[in-house]
C-alpha positions as CSV (number, residue, x, y, z in Angstrom):
1,M,193.2,-38.3,116.6
2,D,193.0,-35.5,113.9
3,A,190.3,-37.7,112.1
4,L,188.3,-40.7,112.3
5,L,189.8,-43.5,110.1
6,V,188.5,-46.3,108.5
7,A,189.9,-49.7,108.6
8,K,191.5,-50.7,105.3
9,E,189.0,-52.7,103.1
10,T,189.9,-55.9,101.1
11,P,188.1,-57.5,98.3
12,K,187.5,-60.7,100.8
13,R,186.5,-61.0,104.1
14,Q,189.6,-61.3,106.4
15,W,188.4,-64.0,109.2
16,L,189.4,-62.5,112.7
17,Y,191.0,-64.7,115.5
18,P,191.1,-62.4,118.4
19,L,193.5,-63.1,121.0
20,I,191.8,-63.1,124.6
21,R,193.9,-61.7,127.3
22,K,192.5,-61.2,130.8
23,G,193.1,-58.0,132.7
24,K,191.6,-55.7,135.0
25,L,189.3,-54.3,132.6
26,Y,188.5,-57.7,131.1
27,H,187.4,-58.8,134.5
28,W,185.2,-55.8,135.2
29,R,183.7,-56.3,131.7
30,S,183.0,-60.2,132.6
31,R,181.3,-59.0,135.8
32,I,178.8,-56.8,134.0
33,T,178.2,-59.7,131.5
34,Y,177.2,-62.0,134.5
35,V,174.7,-59.5,135.8
36,Y,173.5,-58.6,132.3
37,L,172.9,-62.3,131.6
38,A,171.1,-62.8,134.7
39,V,168.8,-60.0,134.0
40,F,168.3,-60.8,130.6
41,F,167.0,-64.5,131.1
42,A,165.3,-63.9,134.0
43,G,163.5,-60.5,133.0
44,P,160.6,-62.3,131.3
45,Y,159.7,-64.1,134.5
46,L,160.2,-61.2,137.0
47,R,157.1,-59.4,138.4
48,I,156.4,-56.0,139.7
49,N,153.2,-55.6,141.4
50,G,151.8,-58.4,139.3
51,Q,153.3,-57.2,136.1
52,P,156.1,-58.3,133.9
53,F,159.7,-56.6,134.2
54,L,159.6,-55.8,130.8
55,L,157.0,-56.6,128.1
56,L,156.9,-55.3,124.4
57,D,153.5,-57.0,123.2
58,F,153.0,-55.5,119.7
59,I,150.4,-58.1,118.9
60,N,148.1,-57.1,121.7
61,R,149.4,-53.5,121.7
62,Q,150.4,-53.8,125.4
63,F,153.9,-52.6,126.7
64,V,155.2,-53.0,130.3
65,I,158.2,-51.3,131.4
66,L,159.4,-51.9,135.2
67,G,155.6,-52.8,136.1
68,Q,154.1,-49.9,134.5
69,V,151.5,-50.8,131.8
70,F,151.3,-48.6,128.8
71,W,148.7,-48.6,126.0
72,P,148.4,-47.2,122.4
73,Q,146.9,-44.3,124.0
74,D,150.3,-43.5,125.6
75,I,151.9,-43.0,122.4
76,F,153.0,-39.6,123.3
77,L,155.2,-41.1,126.1
78,F,157.1,-43.4,124.0
79,A,157.8,-40.5,121.4
80,L,159.1,-38.6,124.7
81,A,160.9,-41.5,126.1
82,S,162.6,-41.9,122.7
83,L,163.8,-38.5,122.4
84,V,165.3,-38.5,125.7
85,F,167.0,-41.9,124.8
86,L,168.4,-40.4,121.7
87,L,169.6,-37.3,123.7
88,A,171.2,-39.6,126.3
89,I,173.1,-41.4,123.6
90,V,174.2,-38.3,122.0
91,L,175.6,-36.8,125.3
92,F,177.2,-40.0,126.6
93,T,178.9,-40.4,123.0
94,I,180.2,-36.7,123.1
95,A,181.6,-37.5,126.7
96,F,182.8,-41.2,126.4
97,G,182.7,-42.1,122.7
98,R,181.8,-45.6,121.8
99,I,182.0,-47.0,125.1
100,F,178.6,-48.4,125.1
101,C,179.5,-50.7,122.1
102,G,182.2,-52.3,124.1
103,W,180.6,-52.7,127.5
104,I,176.7,-52.7,127.4
105,C,175.5,-53.6,123.7
106,P,174.1,-57.1,123.5
107,Q,176.0,-57.7,120.4
108,T,179.4,-57.3,122.0
109,I,178.4,-59.2,125.4
110,F,177.1,-62.2,123.7
111,M,180.1,-62.3,121.0
112,E,183.0,-61.6,123.0
113,L,182.0,-62.9,126.5
114,V,179.9,-65.9,125.6
115,F,180.4,-67.1,122.1
116,R,184.2,-66.4,121.9
117,K,184.8,-68.1,125.2
118,I,183.0,-71.0,124.0
119,E,185.2,-71.0,120.7
120,V,188.5,-70.6,122.6
121,W,187.4,-73.4,125.2
122,I,186.8,-76.0,122.3
123,E,189.1,-74.9,119.5
124,G,192.0,-73.6,121.4
125,S,194.3,-70.3,121.1
126,P,193.9,-68.2,117.8
127,A,196.6,-70.0,116.3
128,K,195.3,-73.4,116.9
129,A,191.7,-72.3,115.7
130,K,193.4,-70.7,112.4
131,K,195.3,-74.0,111.9
132,L,192.2,-76.1,112.6
133,D,190.0,-74.0,109.8
134,A,193.0,-74.2,107.3
135,G,193.7,-78.1,107.9
136,P,192.0,-81.1,106.3
137,L,188.5,-82.4,107.5
138,T,189.5,-84.8,110.3
139,R,187.7,-86.7,113.0
140,E,189.2,-84.1,115.3
141,K,187.9,-81.2,113.3
142,I,184.4,-82.5,112.7
143,F,184.1,-83.2,116.5
144,K,185.2,-79.7,117.6
145,K,183.3,-78.0,114.7
146,G,180.3,-79.8,115.5
147,T,180.4,-79.4,119.3
148,K,181.0,-75.8,118.9
149,H,178.2,-75.3,116.5
150,A,175.8,-77.3,118.4
151,L,176.4,-75.2,121.5
152,F,176.2,-72.1,119.3
153,I,172.7,-73.4,118.3
154,F,171.7,-74.2,121.8
155,I,172.6,-70.8,123.0
156,S,171.0,-69.1,120.2
157,F,167.9,-71.1,121.0
158,L,167.7,-69.6,124.6
159,I,168.4,-66.1,123.3
160,S,165.5,-66.8,120.8
161,N,163.2,-68.0,123.4
162,T,163.9,-64.9,125.9
163,F,163.5,-62.8,123.2
164,L,160.3,-64.1,122.0
165,A,159.3,-63.9,125.7
166,Y,160.0,-60.2,125.8
167,I,157.5,-59.9,123.1
168,I,154.7,-62.2,123.5
169,G,154.9,-62.8,127.3
170,S,156.5,-65.5,129.5
171,G,152.9,-67.3,129.8
172,S,152.4,-67.4,126.1
173,L,156.2,-68.8,125.5
174,I,155.4,-71.6,128.0
175,R,152.3,-72.5,126.3
176,I,154.0,-72.6,123.0
177,V,156.8,-74.9,124.5
178,T,154.6,-77.1,126.4
179,E,151.4,-77.6,124.3
180,P,151.3,-79.3,120.8
181,V,153.1,-77.7,118.1
182,K,149.9,-77.6,115.9
183,T,148.0,-75.4,118.3
184,H,151.0,-72.7,118.2
185,W,152.6,-73.5,114.8
186,V,153.4,-69.7,114.2
187,G,155.1,-69.3,117.6
188,F,157.1,-72.5,116.9
189,I,158.4,-71.3,113.6
190,S,159.2,-67.8,115.0
191,I,161.3,-69.3,117.8
192,W,163.5,-71.3,115.4
193,L,163.5,-68.4,112.7
194,F,165.1,-66.1,115.4
195,T,167.4,-68.9,116.5
196,L,168.6,-69.3,113.1
197,V,169.3,-65.4,113.0
198,F,171.0,-65.3,116.1
199,Y,173.2,-68.4,115.2
200,L,174.1,-66.9,111.9
201,I,175.0,-63.3,113.5
202,Y,177.3,-64.9,116.4
203,S,178.8,-67.6,114.1
204,R,179.4,-66.0,110.8
205,V,178.4,-62.3,110.8
206,R,180.2,-61.5,113.9
207,E,182.1,-58.3,114.2
208,Q,180.7,-57.1,111.0
209,V,177.5,-56.1,112.8
210,C,179.7,-53.3,114.5
211,T,181.8,-52.4,111.5
212,L,179.3,-52.6,108.6
213,F,175.7,-52.7,109.8
214,C,175.4,-50.7,113.0
215,P,174.8,-46.8,112.3
216,Y,175.9,-45.8,115.7
217,G,179.4,-46.3,114.6
218,R,179.0,-44.0,111.6
219,L,177.3,-41.5,113.6
220,Q,180.1,-40.9,116.1
221,G,182.3,-39.2,113.6
222,V,179.9,-36.2,114.1
223,M,179.5,-36.5,117.8
224,I,183.0,-36.7,119.2
225,D,185.5,-33.8,119.6
226,Q,188.9,-33.0,121.3
227,H,187.4,-33.3,124.7
228,T,185.9,-36.9,124.2
229,L,187.4,-39.6,126.2
230,V,188.1,-42.6,124.0
231,V,190.2,-45.5,123.9
232,A,193.3,-44.1,122.3
233,Y,196.8,-44.6,121.8
234,N,199.5,-41.9,123.3
235,D,201.5,-41.4,120.3
236,I,203.7,-38.7,121.8
237,R,204.8,-41.1,124.6
238,G,204.8,-44.2,122.3
239,E,206.5,-42.8,119.1
240,P,208.9,-43.7,117.7
241,R,208.3,-47.3,118.3
242,G,210.5,-50.0,118.0
243,K,211.3,-53.7,118.9
244,L,212.9,-54.5,122.4
245,K,216.3,-55.9,122.2
246,K,217.2,-57.9,125.2
247,K,221.0,-57.6,124.5
248,D,221.0,-53.8,124.4
249,D,218.4,-51.9,126.2
250,S,220.4,-48.6,125.6
251,L,219.1,-48.5,122.2
252,R,215.5,-47.7,123.4
253,Q,216.7,-44.4,124.9
254,H,216.1,-42.9,121.8
255,K,212.6,-44.6,121.0
256,G,209.2,-44.3,122.5
257,D,207.5,-46.7,125.0
258,C,205.8,-48.9,122.3
259,V,207.7,-52.0,121.6
260,D,205.9,-52.8,118.4
261,C,204.8,-56.1,119.7
262,G,201.2,-55.9,117.8
263,L,199.4,-57.6,120.7
264,C,197.0,-54.5,120.6
265,V,196.0,-55.6,117.0
266,D,195.9,-59.2,118.1
267,V,193.4,-58.8,120.7
268,C,191.0,-56.4,118.7
269,P,187.7,-57.9,118.0
270,T,187.4,-55.7,114.9
271,G,190.9,-56.3,113.6
272,I,191.9,-52.4,113.9
273,D,195.4,-51.1,115.0
274,I,194.5,-48.7,117.6
275,R,197.9,-46.9,117.1
276,K,196.6,-45.5,113.6
277,G,194.4,-43.1,115.7
278,T,190.3,-43.2,116.5
279,Q,188.7,-45.3,114.1
280,L,184.8,-45.9,113.3
281,E,185.4,-49.6,113.7
282,C,186.7,-49.1,117.3
283,I,184.2,-50.2,119.9
284,N,185.9,-49.1,123.0
285,C,186.1,-52.8,124.4
286,T,189.5,-51.8,126.2
287,A,190.9,-55.1,125.2
288,C,194.0,-53.3,123.9
289,I,194.3,-51.4,127.4
290,D,194.7,-54.6,129.2
291,V,197.0,-56.3,126.9
292,C,199.5,-53.0,126.6
293,N,199.4,-52.6,130.3
294,D,200.7,-56.0,130.7
295,V,203.5,-55.4,128.3
296,M,204.3,-52.1,130.0
297,T,204.5,-53.9,133.5
298,K,207.0,-56.5,132.0
299,I,209.3,-54.0,130.6
300,N,209.0,-51.4,133.7
301,R,207.3,-48.8,131.9
302,Q,204.2,-46.8,133.2
303,P,201.0,-48.2,132.2
304,N,198.2,-46.8,130.0
305,L,200.2,-46.3,126.7
306,I,196.7,-46.9,125.4
307,G,193.9,-45.7,127.7
308,F,191.0,-43.3,128.0
309,Y,192.2,-40.2,126.5
310,S,191.0,-37.2,124.6
311,E,192.9,-35.6,122.0
312,N,193.6,-32.4,124.2
313,M,194.6,-34.8,127.0
314,I,197.3,-36.1,124.7
315,R,198.3,-32.8,122.8
316,E,197.8,-30.1,125.1
317,K,198.2,-32.4,128.6
318,E,194.8,-31.2,129.4
319,K,192.8,-33.0,132.2
320,P,189.4,-34.3,131.5
321,A,186.8,-31.5,131.5
322,F,183.2,-31.4,131.7
323,T,182.2,-28.8,128.6
324,W,179.6,-26.4,128.4
325,R,178.1,-28.6,125.4
326,M,177.9,-31.5,127.6
327,A,176.4,-29.4,130.3
328,G,173.6,-28.0,127.8
329,Y,172.6,-31.6,126.6
330,G,172.5,-32.7,130.5
331,G,170.4,-30.0,131.3
332,V,168.0,-30.5,128.5
333,I,167.7,-34.4,129.3
334,F,167.0,-33.6,132.8
335,V,164.1,-31.3,132.3
336,M,162.9,-33.8,129.6
337,M,163.4,-36.7,132.1
338,A,161.3,-34.5,134.7
339,V,158.4,-34.0,132.3
340,L,158.5,-37.5,131.2
341,C,158.4,-39.0,134.8
342,Y,155.7,-36.3,135.8
343,F,153.4,-37.6,132.8
344,I,154.1,-41.2,133.7
345,F,153.3,-41.2,137.3
346,S,150.6,-38.4,137.0
347,R,148.9,-40.4,134.1
348,A,145.2,-41.6,135.4
349,N,144.2,-45.4,134.6
350,M,141.0,-44.2,133.1
351,D,140.4,-41.5,130.5
352,L,137.2,-40.0,129.4
353,A,136.4,-37.8,126.5
354,I,133.1,-36.1,126.0
355,L,131.8,-34.4,122.8
356,R,128.5,-33.0,122.1
357,S,126.9,-34.0,119.0
358,A,127.9,-31.6,116.3
359,G,125.0,-29.7,114.6
360,M,122.3,-31.1,117.0
361,L,120.0,-28.2,118.8
362,Y,118.5,-28.7,122.2
363,Q,115.6,-30.8,122.7
364,E,112.5,-30.3,125.0
365,Q,111.6,-33.2,127.1
366,P,108.6,-34.0,129.5
367,G,108.6,-32.6,133.0
368,H,110.1,-29.1,131.8
369,Y,113.5,-30.7,131.0
370,I,116.0,-29.5,128.1
371,S,118.6,-32.1,126.8
372,N,121.5,-32.3,124.7
373,I,122.9,-35.5,123.2
374,Y,126.6,-36.3,123.7
375,N,129.0,-38.8,122.5
376,A,131.6,-40.2,125.0
377,E,134.8,-42.4,124.7
378,I,136.2,-44.2,128.0
379,I,139.5,-45.4,127.7
380,N,140.9,-48.3,130.3
381,K,144.5,-48.0,130.5
382,S,144.6,-50.3,133.6
383,N,145.4,-54.2,133.2
384,T,142.0,-55.3,134.7
385,D,138.3,-54.9,133.4
386,R,136.5,-52.2,135.0
387,N,132.6,-51.5,135.2
388,V,132.4,-47.6,135.3
389,D,129.6,-45.1,135.1
390,I,129.3,-41.3,133.9
391,V,127.7,-39.2,136.5
392,P,127.1,-35.4,136.3
393,A,128.8,-33.6,139.1
394,D,125.5,-31.5,139.7
395,P,122.9,-33.8,141.2
396,A,120.3,-31.6,139.7
397,I,121.4,-32.6,136.5
398,K,120.0,-36.0,135.0
399,I,121.5,-38.6,132.5
400,K,119.8,-40.9,130.1
401,Y,121.7,-43.5,128.4
402,I,121.2,-44.4,124.8
403,Q,124.2,-46.7,125.0
404,A,125.5,-47.5,128.6
405,P,129.1,-47.8,129.0
406,G,129.1,-50.9,130.9
407,E,132.5,-52.8,131.2
408,V,135.6,-51.7,129.8
409,N,138.1,-54.3,128.9
410,A,141.7,-53.9,130.0
411,G,143.7,-52.0,127.6
412,G,140.5,-51.3,125.6
413,S,137.9,-48.7,125.0
414,T,134.1,-48.3,124.8
415,K,132.0,-45.7,123.2
416,T,128.5,-44.6,124.9
417,V,125.9,-42.1,123.9
418,F,123.7,-40.1,126.3
419,F,121.3,-37.1,127.1
420,L,122.2,-34.7,129.7
421,M,119.0,-33.0,131.0
422,I,118.5,-29.8,133.0
423,Q,115.5,-28.3,134.0
424,D,114.5,-25.0,131.9
425,K,114.2,-22.8,135.1
426,D,117.8,-23.8,135.8
427,I,119.3,-22.6,132.6
428,K,120.4,-19.1,132.7
429,A,122.4,-18.7,129.3
430,E,122.7,-20.2,126.0
431,K,125.8,-22.0,127.1
432,T,126.3,-23.6,130.1
433,D,129.4,-25.2,131.7
434,V,128.9,-28.7,132.7
435,K,131.2,-31.0,134.8
436,I,130.7,-34.7,134.2
437,N,132.4,-37.5,136.7
438,L,133.9,-40.7,135.6
439,V,133.0,-43.0,138.6
440,F,134.6,-46.5,139.5
441,N,133.9,-48.3,142.8
442,K,131.9,-45.3,143.8
443,K,135.1,-43.1,143.5
444,I,135.5,-40.4,140.9
445,I,138.3,-41.1,138.5
446,Q,138.3,-38.3,136.4
447,T,136.3,-35.0,135.9
448,V,135.5,-33.6,132.4
449,S,134.0,-30.2,131.5
450,T,131.6,-29.8,128.6
451,T,129.2,-27.4,127.4
452,F,125.4,-27.5,127.3
453,V,123.3,-25.6,124.8
454,G,119.5,-24.2,125.7
455,P,117.4,-21.6,125.9
456,S,118.3,-18.5,127.7
457,N,115.8,-17.6,130.7
458,D,117.1,-14.0,131.2
């Protein structure tokens, strides 16, 4: 574990046929997968207070997260949330390595626990699948390959529809599916384009998404240290390795616990040998832990020859420790999460911005009034249209609209122009602070301060 290794590159891609062995960790991953798939496919249709569970509508610039509606005016919240998310990834990687990739990443979940299971169900064990690929084009091969790829396309189609529903909304997706194609040809093409992309990823690209295209694996080399828990081989206990001979077990007295069976390589979805140390291609899926523990049980050795270890746990016999660097990142993330939550739950559904017209002096109006002209913008961050009004906090101040605000569409904004009028006898200074209320349904939504310029009567 002294350095991150990179799997040996070959001029030609080596097609992988990973073996599936079901152990305790595999069953836990399967349970997480069932929950993940249920939430993923049901997500676009779930509602919280009438709003989608998750919606990222870039076309209409509307974003809904856990029932909370966000508009482009809330872009700073997205920037802050993205920063918190990135820091959380760094902290998580420092503590637990790339375990996110093996247990939570959609690529791994769909590839290893959905598509791979279908492939094994149809084509059989890795040895049978390899023989089938190398064999001639027979009726059996055509049937198995045709059935497998038909199911792959069908599941990719379901993923594509669900993915699109998160972008355009479940209602829009249902209309695309149920109404004539000519009325929604862009959506129809999008569905099949995404289907093709997902199909190619899970049928051809596969593990190369993790080993070549995903930047996260490359970044972990600068984030993990000797305290990071990763899936690792305890070489001190396992070496020197040697084959187990049934006739003479005494030969193993001078060898380590590793019997060099190679099963840890056979089950690896990225094709690496974990015994060579921590590698960029390792996604911490724990398949090698399950299969090695099964071997250790059969030969009456202690489990976890391969397990979650840090370098110091193997070399220095240390216990897992929460370092100051982890505490520092955790503190920063906690503060930023608190700030983010404050902004999210304290933000108003309406926003009013008022600016006195630049370069304009006060005007004298009939009835001994002095007026200033103002420009205002009203932003509606709610999910309903609203009729609003602008009312001075001081009832002695009058307002005269040049352009009334009227109805503001959901997620939209409107601009208004108006005069503020004050009796000249009430003006005591050249600049007077004035408060303006934004009113909806006879309730004050927001109060904004501005400056009124007039002649001084002192």
